[in-house]
N, C-alpha and C positions, 0 to 999 in steps of 0.2 A: 684394594679399591672398594669403596663403600657403595651403597645403593644410589647415592647422589650422582656418582660418576657412571656406574653401570646402567642405571635406569634413566637418570636425569639427562645425561648428555645425548643419548639417542632420541629421547623425546624432544629436546630442544632442537636438534638437527631436523627431526621430522616436521616440527612446526615451521621451521625456516623453509624447508623444501616444499611443504604444502603451500606456504605463502607465495613461493616462486611459481608454483603451478597455478595459483589463482590469477596470476598476471599473464599467463601464457595462453595462446590459442594456436591451432594448427597453422595459422597464417605466419606465426613467428618462425616456424620451421620452413615454410614455403618461401619466406623472404630470402633465405640463404641462396636460393637459385638466382635471385635478382642481383646479388652482390658477391658473385663467386670469387673474385680476386681477393677482396678483403678477407673473406671467410677462409679461403685456402691458405693465405699467408698467415693468418692468425692461428689456424690449426697446426700448421707446420712449426711455427714458433712454440706453441703450447706443448705439442706432443713429442717433438723431436729435439728442438734446440734447447729448451729449458732443462729437460732432464740431463742433457749432456753438459750444460753449464753447471748445473747443481752438482753433478758427479765430479767435475773438475774442482769445484770449490771445496767439496768434502775432502778430496785428496789433498788439496792445498792447505786446508786448516787442520788436517790430520785428526779428524774427529774419531772418538771411540766408535766401534762398530754399531752399537745400538742407536746412538745419536745420528750416525751416518745414514742408517736406514730411515730414521725419522725425517731427516732432511729430504731424502728421495721421495718419501711418502708425501711430504708437503709439495714437492715439485710436481708430483703426479696428480695432485688435487686440482679440480677445475676452478674457474673463477666463481665468485659468489655474487649474491645480490648487492653487496657493498660496492662492487665495480660499477653497477648501474647508477648508484648515487654519485660516485665520484665523476663518472662520465657526464652526468647531468650538471654537476657543479661547474665543470670546466669545459662545457660546450662540446662534448663529444656526441657521436651519433648513438643516442640511447636505444633506438630501435635495433641497431646492429648489436649492441651489448646484450639486449634481451634474447636475440636470436642465437648469439654465440653461447650465452649461458645455457639456453635450452639444449643446444647441440652438444656442448661439452658435458652436460649432466648425463646425457645418454652414452656418449663415448667413454666417459670415466668408468662406467660399469665394467668395461673390458680392459681399458688401459691401466687403471689403478691397481688391480690385482696383479697384472703382468709386471709392472714396474716394481711393485712391492716384492714379488717373488724373486725377480732377478736381483734386486738389491740385497735381499736376505741371503740368497745363494752366494753372492759375491762377498759381502761383509761378514756374514755369519754362517760360513759353510759348515754343514753337518748338523745344524740346529733345525731339524725337520719340524719341530713343534710350532715354529713361528710362521710358517708359510700360510698363504691364503689358498687352501685346497678348495675343492668344489663346493663343499658345504659353506665355507666362509665366503666364497665368491658370491654364492646365492644370497648370503646375508648382506654383502655390500650392495647387491642389486636391490634388495628390499629397503635398505637404509637410504640409498641415493634416489632411486627412481619411483618407487611406489607412492611416496607422498606427493611427488610432482604430478604423477598421473592422476592421483585423487583430486588434487587441486584443479587440474585442467578439466576433469569431469564435472566438478562443481561449477566451474565457469561455463561449461557447455550447457549444462542443464538448468542452472540458476544464475544467469549472468548478473542480474540485479543484486542478488545476494552476495555474489563474489565481489562485486564492486564495493558493497557496503562493508564486507569483511576484510578487504585488502589492507586497509590501514590498521584496524585492530589486531589483525594477525601479525603484521610487521612489528607493532609495538609489543605484543605479547611475546614474540620470538626473541626480541632484544632483551626484555625483562627476564625471561626464563634463562636465556643464554648467560646473561650477566650473573644471575644467582648461581647457576650450576657451575660456571667456570670459577667464580669466586670460591665456592665450596671446594671444588677440586684443587684449586691453588692452595687454599688453607690446609687441606689435608695432606698436601705434598709440598709444603712451603720450603722446607729445608732442601729437598731435592732440587727444586726450582732455583733457589738462591745459589746452591753449589754449582749449578751449571749455567746460570744466566750470563756471567762474564764470558764464558767459553762460546756461548751461542749468539750473543748480541751482535758481534761483528759479522759473522757469516750470514745471519738472517737479514740484517740491514743491507749488506752487500748483495745478497740474492734478490731482495726486493727491488733494489735500485737497478740491478741488471735486468730483471724481469720487466720492469716498467720501461727501461731504456730500449730493450730489444723490441718490446711491443709497440713502441712508437717509431723508432728509427728504421727498423727493417721494412715495415710497410711504406714509410716515406721514401726510402731508397728504391722501392719497387713501384713508386708512383701511385700509391694508394692515397686517396683524398685525405686532407688533414683531419677533418672531423671524424672520419672512420679510423684514422690512425690513433687519435686520442682515445676512441672507444676500445680499440684493440690493446692499447697500452694498459688501460686499467683492467681490462678483461684478463690479460695475460699476467699483469703485475700484481693483482690482488687475488691471492689464492684463498680457497675455502678452508681456512685453518681449522674450523670446527669439524669439518669432515675428516681431516687428517687426524685430529685428536680422537674422534670417535672410533675410527678404524684402528688406530694404535691401541687405545685403551680397552675398548669393548669387543673388538673382533680379534685382534692379534693378542691382546691381553698384556700389554707392556706400557706402564706409566712412563718409564724413562724414554721410550720411543716417541711419546707424544710431546716431549719438552720442546723440540725445535718449533713445532707448530704453535705451542703456547707462547713462546717468546716472540715468534714472528707475529702472532695475532695481536700482541700489544703494540709492538713497534711499527707495524705496517701502516697503521692509520696516519702516523706523523710523517713517515717517509713518503707515502702516496700524496699527502696533502702538499708537502714541499715540492714534489715533482710536478704536481698539477699546476702550481703557481709558476713553476719554471717554464713549462711548455705553453701555458696560457699567455705568458709574456711575449711569445713569438707571434708576430702578426699573421693573420690568415693569408692563404694564397690569394694572389690578385685575381686569378681566374678559377678559383676553387668552386666547382658547382656544388660541392657538399655543404656550402654555406646556406643553401636552401634548407628549410625545415623538413626533417623526415616525418613521414606519416607515423605517428605513435601508434603502437599496438594497444589493444584493450588492456587497460590497467597500467599502461606506461605513462610517464609524465613528460610533457613536452619540455624540452630544454629551456625554454624561455617562460615557463609558467611560474 
């Protein structure tokens, strides 16, 4: 791994998480209490159901142990800011997305190392060097949470500045991320090509199942449609960048990051197709969620 990966990827992720913090306020966390059903269902799907589904897929596809751990790492990663964009495009409850992203970013500090360690213990028994011990767990905390907190503090102290910086930081994060991932792919191109065919099927299926679970389970439990669209994208669009950073810079395995790299490319097209599929379904006749949600600071109204 070169400096572009070991230094560039964490910086890119830090900028992305800082941009997320710029769009968050304490109200986004407090809003969770006003939508408990949607939040509880989404978290149950994200934290319990998806890792179980991913584990079943890994066994079904008979992935090599390192790639199996990489898939579990992807399943343990929370939703990213891309979920907010897709929710906006397909008339989901963007405010709920923002709240779930904020909550998931905090919870992931604890659940991601847990699932990573359990997966390594199962698929790579005896390889103690790959686990996320205390020092590495603290590193995960620093990577995931500190930039978000920094962004929230900027919004708290300088709200006008945070509003002005929101769009430039988003653009900068995309540019930095594209450059860094392109460099990482170029330096490991043969490894990626050798495993792309093996990983394309399982990552596409996992993405479809994640999106479907995120939409259908809330609907079956009578969660309002716009909230179900929001949970679908929040659960279905994982933060692949975080999984890549944890695999490469914290655990130190390029091969373990390959599932997230393949998923990160294919997910955009799968989520887009899924969005048009559920958008074609008419809204509930008496769905009170058709009313506009009150957008949080930095959030974009779905009809803007």
